[in-house]
C-alpha positions in Angstrom: 89.8 185.9 44.8 88.7 184.8 41.4 91.3 184.1 38.8 92.1 181.9 35.8 95.2 179.8 36.0 97.4 180.0 32.9 100.7 178.2 32.3 103.5 179.8 30.4 107.1 178.7 30.3 106.6 176.2 33.1 105.1 178.8 35.4 101.5 179.1 36.4 100.1 182.7 36.4 96.8 183.7 37.9 95.0 186.0 35.5 92.7 188.2 37.6 90.4 190.9 36.1 90.3 193.3 39.0 88.7 196.8 39.1 92.2 198.2 38.7 92.7 196.2 35.5 89.3 197.4 34.3 90.1 201.1 34.7 93.6 200.6 33.2 91.9 199.1 30.1 89.5 202.1 30.0 92.4 204.5 30.3 94.3 202.9 27.4 91.4 202.1 25.1 88.6 204.4 26.2 85.4 203.4 28.0 83.5 200.7 26.2 80.8 198.2 27.2 82.6 195.7 24.9 86.2 195.3 25.9 86.8 192.7 23.2 85.8 195.1 20.5 87.6 198.1 22.0 90.9 196.2 22.4 90.6 194.0 19.3 92.4 191.4 21.5 90.5 188.5 20.0 91.1 189.5 16.4 93.6 187.4 14.3 95.8 190.4 13.6 99.2 191.6 14.8 97.4 194.4 16.7 95.0 191.9 18.2 97.8 189.6 19.4 99.8 192.6 20.8 96.7 193.8 22.7 95.9 190.2 23.9 99.4 189.9 25.3 99.1 193.3 26.9 95.9 192.3 28.6 97.4 189.0 29.7 100.4 190.7 31.3 98.0 193.2 33.0 95.8 190.4 34.4 98.8 188.3 35.4 100.3 191.3 37.3 97.0 191.7 39.2 96.9 188.1 40.1 100.5 188.3 41.3 99.8 191.3 43.4 96.9 189.5 45.0 99.2 186.5 45.8 101.7 188.9 47.4 98.9 190.6 49.4 98.1 187.2 50.9 101.7 186.9 52.0 102.8 184.4 49.4 106.4 184.4 48.1 106.7 186.9 45.3 107.3 185.6 41.8 108.5 187.5 38.7 105.9 189.3 36.7 105.4 188.1 33.1 105.9 190.8 30.5 103.9 191.5 27.4 107.1 191.1 25.3 107.7 187.6 26.8 104.2 186.6 25.9 104.3 188.2 22.4 107.4 186.2 21.4 107.0 183.1 23.5 104.2 181.3 21.6 104.1 179.2 18.5 101.1 180.2 16.3 99.0 177.1 17.1 99.5 177.8 20.9 98.3 181.4 20.8 94.7 180.2 21.1 95.4 179.1 24.7 96.4 182.6 25.7 93.4 184.2 24.0 91.0 181.7 25.7 92.6 182.4 29.1 92.2 186.1 28.7 88.7 185.7 27.5 87.8 183.5 30.5 89.4 185.9 32.9 87.5 188.9 31.6 84.2 187.0 31.6 84.9 185.8 35.1 85.8 189.3 36.3 82.4 190.6 35.2 80.4 187.8 36.8 78.6 188.6 40.0 77.8 186.2 42.8 74.1 187.0 43.3 72.3 184.5 45.5 69.0 183.3 44.3 65.9 184.4 46.2 65.4 180.7 47.3 68.6 180.8 49.3 
């Protein structure tokens, strides 16, 4: 399964943008063809940071559920509050980039070329 690895507090989390995560985002923010605009998660505001942390926690929970479904040892879920308070300002860009990468990867399709 596709995911983006992200390290936080000496633990690596697998951020996975699943269909469940997509529909959870739609339920919270409404349907939009531009999740970044709808959530404002990439904006340099308190609301943007809160929503980025919410998205990261959601994507990390999906990644953890995938790990568990493969029979791997369960690990604790990271929370939005832990993410919101656990970053120095200069480090926040790492989380924003990981969330962005996970969303982009989640929308990518593996479509073979006609030459294959």
